C-alpha positions in Angstrom: 0.3 0.1 -0.3 3.0 2.4 0.6 4.4 1.7 -2.7 1.0 2.6 -4.4 0.8 5.9 -2.1 4.4 6.4 -3.0 3.3 6.7 -6.5 0.3 8.1 -6.5 -0.2 10.4 -4.1 -1.0 10.6 0.0 1.4 13.6 1.0 0.6 17.2 1.0 4.4 18.1 -0.2 3.4 20.6 -2.9 7.0 19.7 -4.4 6.1 16.0 -5.5 3.6 15.6 -8.0 2.0 12.4 -8.5 1.2 11.4 -12.2 -2.0 12.7 -12.5 -1.3 15.8 -10.8 1.5 16.4 -13.1 -1.0 15.8 -16.3 -3.4 18.2 -15.1 -0.3 20.8 -14.9 1.2 19.6 -18.2 -2.7 20.2 -20.0 -3.2 23.4 -18.2 -2.1 26.8 -18.9 0.1 27.0 -16.6 4.0 27.2 -17.6 5.9 24.1 -16.9 9.7 23.0 -17.8 9.9 19.4 -18.0 13.5 18.1 -17.3 14.3 14.2 -17.7 17.3 13.2 -15.9 17.9 9.5 -17.2 20.6 8.5 -19.3 20.1 8.7 -22.8 19.0 5.1 -23.4 16.3 5.2 -20.9 14.8 8.5 -22.4 14.8 7.2 -25.9 12.5 4.2 -24.7 9.6 6.4 -23.5 9.4 9.6 -22.0 7.0 12.8 -21.6 6.3 14.7 -24.9 8.0 17.9 -24.9 10.7 16.9 -22.5 14.5 17.9 -22.3 16.8 15.8 -21.8 19.5 16.2 -18.9 21.0 13.3 -17.4 21.6 13.8 -13.8 25.3 13.7 -13.7 25.8 16.5 -16.2 23.0 19.0 -13.9 25.4 20.7 -12.4 27.0 22.3 -15.8 23.6 22.8 -17.6 21.9 24.4 -15.4 22.1 27.6 -17.4 19.7 25.7 -20.5 17.1 26.0 -18.0 14.5 28.7 -17.6 14.2 30.4 -14.1 10.7 32.1 -14.9 8.8 28.6 -15.0 8.3 25.3 -12.9 10.4 22.7 -13.7 9.1 19.1 -12.9 12.2 16.5 -12.8 11.8 13.2 -13.7 13.7 10.2 -13.6 12.0 6.6 -13.8 11.3 6.2 -10.2 11.5 9.6 -8.9 14.6 9.1 -6.9 16.8 10.7 -9.2 13.9 13.3 -9.6 14.1 14.1 -6.6 17.9 14.6 -6.1 17.7 17.0 -9.6 14.8 19.2 -8.0 17.1 19.3 -4.5 19.8 20.8 -6.7 17.8 23.0 -8.8 15.8 24.3 -5.6 19.6 25.2 -3.9 20.6 27.0 -7.3 17.3 29.4 -7.1 15.1 27.5 -9.3 11.3 26.7 -9.1 11.6 23.1 -8.8 9.2 20.0 -8.6 9.4 16.4 -8.4 7.4 14.0 -10.3 6.6 11.0 -7.5 7.0 7.8 -8.9 8.6 9.1 -12.4 7.9 7.4 -15.7 6.6 4.0 -13.6 3.9 6.0 -12.0 3.4 8.0 -15.6 3.0 4.8 -17.2 0.9 3.3 -14.7 -1.5 6.1 -14.5 -1.8 5.0 -18.9 -0.6 8.5 -20.1 0.9 8.7 -23.3 4.5 8.5 -23.5 7.1 9.6 -26.6 9.3 6.6 -28.0 13.0 8.0 -29.6 14.7 11.4 -29.1 
């Protein structure tokens, strides 16, 4: 039960969005930048349309590629690497959010994924 709660919500932490919350933000009028911090082969296997790939180990050197004026949704496979990315970005002054459950939660919710680059 705790596993499903971690994937689909149950906390009140606004810095972590579950898949339905993230999808609502993406589909809404709010500006949301999607940052995928997985490896290129993981990204090619399926990602959220419009996401920018910056592997976590490159994030420190590539932050200048990210917008300061939009919320940044950090995404990985399970939510662990993206949580680390969110903390790193927040410490650098960005407005960052974590996709709780990552792409596993996104896929389990039945949301579309783009294959390839």
